[in-house]
C-alpha positions in Angstrom: -27.6 -8.7 30.4 -25.2 -8.2 27.6 -22.1 -6.0 27.9 -21.3 -3.1 25.6 -17.8 -4.1 24.7 -17.3 -1.1 22.5 -17.4 1.2 25.6 -14.9 -1.1 27.3 -12.4 -0.7 24.4 -9.6 1.9 24.5 -11.1 5.4 23.8 -8.9 5.7 20.7 -10.2 2.3 19.4 -13.8 3.6 19.8 -12.9 6.3 17.3 -12.0 3.8 14.7 -14.0 2.5 11.8 -13.1 -0.8 10.2 -10.9 -0.7 7.1 -13.1 -1.1 4.0 -11.3 -2.9 1.2 -12.3 -2.9 -2.4 -15.6 -4.6 -3.1 -15.0 -8.3 -4.1 -16.2 -9.5 -7.5 -18.4 -12.2 -5.9 -20.2 -9.6 -3.7 -21.0 -7.4 -6.6 -22.2 -10.3 -8.6 -24.7 -11.2 -5.8 -25.9 -7.7 -5.4 -26.7 -7.0 -9.0 -27.2 -10.5 -10.4 -24.2 -10.2 -12.7 -22.0 -12.9 -14.1 -18.6 -12.7 -12.2 -16.8 -13.4 -15.5 -18.2 -10.1 -16.9 -17.1 -8.0 -13.9 -14.0 -5.8 -14.1 -12.3 -5.0 -10.8 -10.0 -2.0 -10.8 -10.3 -1.1 -7.1 -7.5 -2.7 -5.1 -4.3 -1.9 -7.0 -3.8 -5.5 -7.9 -1.4 -6.7 -10.7 -3.6 -7.4 -13.8 -1.1 -9.9 -15.3 -2.0 -12.8 -13.0 0.8 -14.6 -11.1 4.1 -15.4 -12.5 4.4 -19.0 -13.9 7.6 -19.4 -11.9 5.7 -18.5 -8.7 2.9 -21.0 -9.5 5.5 -23.7 -10.1 7.2 -22.9 -6.7 3.9 -23.1 -4.9 3.0 -26.4 -6.5 6.3 -27.9 -5.4 5.8 -26.7 -1.8 2.2 -28.1 -1.5 3.3 -31.5 0.0 4.7 -29.7 3.0 1.5 -28.0 4.1 1.4 -30.0 7.3 4.6 -28.3 8.4 4.9 -24.9 10.0 6.7 -22.3 8.0 10.3 -21.4 8.6 9.7 -18.8 11.3 12.9 -16.9 10.4 12.1 -16.8 6.7 15.8 -17.6 6.1 15.7 -18.2 2.3 13.6 -15.1 1.6 15.7 -12.9 3.8 18.9 -14.1 2.1 17.4 -13.2 -1.3 16.3 -9.7 -0.2 19.7 -9.2 1.5 21.5 -10.1 -1.7 19.3 -7.9 -3.8 19.8 -4.8 -1.7 23.3 -5.5 -0.2 22.0 -5.5 3.4 22.5 -7.8 6.3 19.7 -10.4 6.8 19.5 -9.2 10.4 18.2 -5.9 9.0 15.2 -7.5 7.5 11.7 -8.0 9.1 9.2 -10.1 7.2 5.5 -9.4 7.5 2.1 -10.7 6.5 2.0 -8.0 3.9 3.7 -4.7 4.5 0.6 -3.7 6.6 1.9 -6.2 9.2 5.1 -4.3 9.4 3.3 -1.0 10.0 1.3 -2.7 12.8 4.5 -4.0 14.3 6.0 -0.5 14.3 2.9 0.9 16.1 2.9 -2.0 18.7 6.6 -1.4 19.4 6.8 2.4 19.7 3.3 3.9 20.0 1.2 4.2 23.2 -0.9 6.7 25.1 1.0 9.9 25.5 3.0 9.4 22.3 2.1 10.5 18.8 2.7 9.6 15.1 2.9 12.1 12.3 1.6 11.5 8.8 0.0 13.3 5.9 -3.6 14.0 5.1 -4.8 11.7 2.3 -2.3 9.1 3.4 -2.8 5.3 3.7 -5.6 4.4 6.1 -3.4 2.0 8.1 -1.3 4.8 9.5 -4.2 6.3 11.6 -5.7 2.9 12.3 -2.4 1.5 13.7 -1.8 4.7 15.7 -5.2 4.9 17.2 -5.3 1.2 18.0 -2.2 1.7 20.1 -3.7 4.6 22.0 -1.4 7.1 20.5 -2.2 10.6 19.1 -2.5 11.1 15.3 -0.7 14.2 14.1 -2.3 14.5 10.6 -0.6 17.3 8.6 -2.6 19.0 5.8 -1.5 17.9 2.3 0.1 20.1 -0.3 -1.4 19.6 -3.7 -2.7 16.2 -2.4 0.8 15.1 -1.6 3.1 15.2 1.5 4.1 18.6 2.8 7.4 17.4 4.2 8.4 20.7 5.7 5.1 20.9 7.6 5.5 17.3 8.7 9.0 18.0 10.1 7.6 21.0 11.9 4.8 18.8 13.5 7.3 16.6 15.3 7.6 17.2 19.0 9.1 15.5 22.1 6.3 13.0 22.1 6.6 11.9 18.5 7.9 8.4 18.1 7.0 7.6 14.5 6.6 9.5 11.2 4.9 7.6 8.3 5.7 8.8 4.8 4.7 7.0 1.6 6.4 7.4 -1.8 4.5 7.1 -4.0 1.5 7.8 -1.9 -1.7 5.8 -1.8 -4.5 6.8 -2.8 -3.2 10.0 -4.5 -0.2 8.6 -6.5 1.8 11.7 -5.6 5.5 11.5 -4.9 8.6 13.5 -3.7 12.1 13.5 -5.1 15.5 12.8 -3.7 16.2 16.4 -2.7 12.9 16.6 -0.7 13.7 13.3 1.1 17.2 14.4 1.9 16.0 17.7 3.3 13.3 16.0 5.4 15.5 13.3 6.9 18.0 15.8 7.9 15.4 17.6 10.0 14.0 14.6 11.8 15.5 13.9 15.3 17.5 10.7 15.5 15.1 9.3 18.2 12.1 9.5 15.9 11.5 6.5 13.6 10.8 7.4 10.0 8.8 4.7 8.2 9.3 5.1 4.4 6.4 3.1 2.8 7.5 2.1 -0.7 4.7 -0.3 -1.5 4.6 0.9 -5.1 8.3 1.8 -5.7 8.8 -0.9 -8.3 6.5 0.9 -10.6 8.6 4.1 -10.3 11.9 2.6 -11.4 14.1 4.8 -13.5 12.3 7.9 -12.3 13.1 10.8 -10.0 11.9 8.9 -6.9 14.6 8.2 -4.4 15.4 4.6 -3.5 14.9 4.3 0.2 17.4 1.5 0.5 20.2 3.9 -0.4 19.5 6.0 2.7 19.7 3.3 5.3 23.4 3.5 5.9 23.1 7.3 6.6 20.0 7.3 8.8 19.8 4.8 11.7 16.2 5.9 12.4 14.9 4.9 8.9 12.8 1.9 8.1 11.9 1.1 4.5 8.8 -1.1 4.0 8.0 -2.8 0.7 5.5 -5.5 -0.5 5.2 -8.4 -2.9 1.4 -7.6 -3.3 1.7 -5.1 -6.1 4.3 -5.3 -8.9 5.2 -8.9 -8.0 1.5 -10.0 -8.1 1.2 -11.8 -4.8 -1.6 -9.9 -3.1 -3.5 -13.1 -2.1 -0.5 -14.5 -0.3 0.2 -11.4 1.9 4.0 -11.1 2.1 5.9 -7.9 2.7 9.1 -6.8 4.4 11.0 -4.0 6.1 14.7 -3.1 6.0 16.1 -1.0 8.8 19.0 -1.0 11.2 19.7 -4.3 13.0 18.6 -2.6 16.3 15.2 -1.6 14.9 14.7 -5.1 13.4 15.5 -6.7 16.7 12.8 -4.7 18.4 10.2 -5.6 15.8 11.1 -9.3 16.3 10.1 -8.9 19.9 6.5 -8.2 18.9 6.3 -10.1 15.6 4.0 -13.1 15.8 5.7 -16.5 15.2 5.2 -17.9 11.7 3.6 -14.6 10.5 4.4 -15.4 6.9 3.1 -18.7 5.6 5.2 -21.2 3.7 3.5 -20.7 0.3 4.1 -17.0 0.6 7.8 -17.5 1.4 8.5 -19.7 -1.6 6.4 -17.6 -3.9 8.2 -14.4 -2.9 11.6 -16.1 -3.5 10.5 -17.2 -6.9 9.1 -13.7 -7.6 12.4 -12.0 -6.8 14.1 -14.3 -9.4 11.6 -13.5 -12.1 12.9 -10.2 -13.6 10.9 -10.7 -16.8 7.6 -10.7 -14.9 8.6 -7.5 -13.1 9.5 -5.9 -16.4 6.2 -6.9 -18.0 4.4 -5.5 -15.0 6.0 -2.1 -15.4 5.4 -2.0 -19.1 1.7 -3.0 -18.7 1.3 -0.3 -16.0 2.9 2.4 -18.1 0.8 1.6 -21.1 -2.4 1.3 -19.0 -1.7 4.6 -17.3 -1.4 6.3 -20.7 -4.6 4.7 -21.9 -6.6 5.9 -18.9 -5.1 9.4 -19.0 -6.0 9.7 -22.7 -9.5 8.5 -21.9 -9.9 11.0 -19.1 -8.6 13.8 -21.4 -11.2 12.9 -24.0 -13.9 13.0 -21.4 -12.8 16.4 -20.1 -11.8 15.1 -16.7 -8.8 16.0 -14.6 -6.7 13.6 -12.6 -3.7 13.5 -10.2 -0.4 12.4 -11.9 0.6 9.1 -10.4 3.7 7.0 -9.9 1.8 4.0 -8.6 -0.4 1.4 -10.4 -3.5 3.5 -9.9 -4.8 7.0 -10.7 -7.2 9.3 -8.9 -9.6 11.0 -11.2 -11.5 14.2 -10.2 -15.2 14.6 -11.1 -15.5 18.0 -9.4 -18.6 16.7 -7.6 -19.6 14.0 -5.3 -18.3 10.8 -7.0 -20.6 8.4 -5.0 -23.3 8.5 -7.7 -20.8 7.8 -10.4 -19.3 4.9 -8.4 -22.8 3.3 -7.9 -23.6 3.6 -11.6 -20.3 1.9 -12.5 -21.0 -0.9 -10.1 -24.4 -1.5 -11.8 -22.5 -1.9 -15.0 -20.1 -4.4 -13.5 -17.1 -2.1 -13.0 -15.5 -1.8 -9.5 -13.3 1.2 -8.8 -12.5 2.7 -5.4 -14.4 5.6 -3.9 -12.0 7.6 -1.6 -14.3 9.8 0.3 -12.9 8.1 3.4 -9.6 9.8 2.5 -11.3 13.2 2.5 -11.5 13.1 -1.3 -15.2 12.7 -2.0 -15.0 14.1 -5.6 -12.4 11.5 -6.6 -12.5 7.8 -7.6 -9.2 5.8 -7.5 -8.8 3.5 -10.5 -6.3 0.7 -10.6 -4.5 0.0 -13.8 -5.9 -3.1 -15.5 -5.2 -4.9 -18.7 -5.9 -2.9 -21.9 -9.2 -4.7 -22.3 -10.2 -4.0 -18.7 -9.2 -0.4 -18.9 -11.4 0.0 -22.0 -14.4 -1.6 -20.4 -14.1 0.9 -17.6 -13.7 3.9 -20.0 -16.7 2.8 -22.0 -18.8 2.4 -18.9 -17.6 5.7 -17.6 -18.5 7.4 -20.8 -22.0 6.0 -20.6 -22.4 6.9 -17.0 -21.3 10.5 -17.5 -24.0 11.0 -20.1 -26.7 9.9 -17.6 -25.8 11.2 -14.2 
């Protein structure tokens, strides 16, 4: 007789649904009999420029050492991050993507009887990590699709151990400014860990968004997480990091898996940090692509949420599932976000100018027919 292992799992785990990533190009090609070369994927907030040549050269040079385990401490990458942000390497935690860092936080501080506070329409990993640890999710209603930081501060109680906030937020692209972050951090008790998720912060340079790194010296309960998957174009290699107090980083190291960041990811991230030209080109392409999509939406009479990320959420004022399916049939992959309680929206990643135009042309055709 077989066992029902779902019923044996933690009750909170039984509530979970698996995270659904953006549809792969190969999968869509199989489903619709399409040529993969003709498919445009704007679903996973990936950098459309392709990898930096400096990164490719660094990876090639590292290939003969594939039989060796990675540097478990990530010494070289930590040194570069430390120099970039004027922090101590002991404040840095490396992760298999920034998702890994979020999981480490949950494993270290969340458990049954404790809770984590986060916003409605926030990144799916926050509730997944919280529920997987057996803790309670305190989801605070959004304000104009963004964080209501006053309400989030009010939701904190004696059992709260972690607050997750994202700036800019995924999937909405919304953001808060320095004054809002200052006011929020001043309200959070010192024994509650604030995780400031800045996965898209590089796209918001020279804007009114606060730089989380500047707050670390003032708030010992703050952890800033970032990633190389977006603006640095290393999504396939999965490398992210957190900067916090030494004490917080030391706790995370107790639960971090050994060799959690592979060797190719380590050398690629080091090379990426040195390639300022690539980062600049990524920002320019993103700004131009955002303007292109906004102009296209305006021409189609659609509304959207202003975004500081490398994606934009467009509102169809009706269930967007039919529109999504029609786009898929035309070889265009975007992201439905009904799972984020936004069934009327599709999230569209910023692609190249040509990719953006393919999407807009397909969308124009679809809206005439559905």
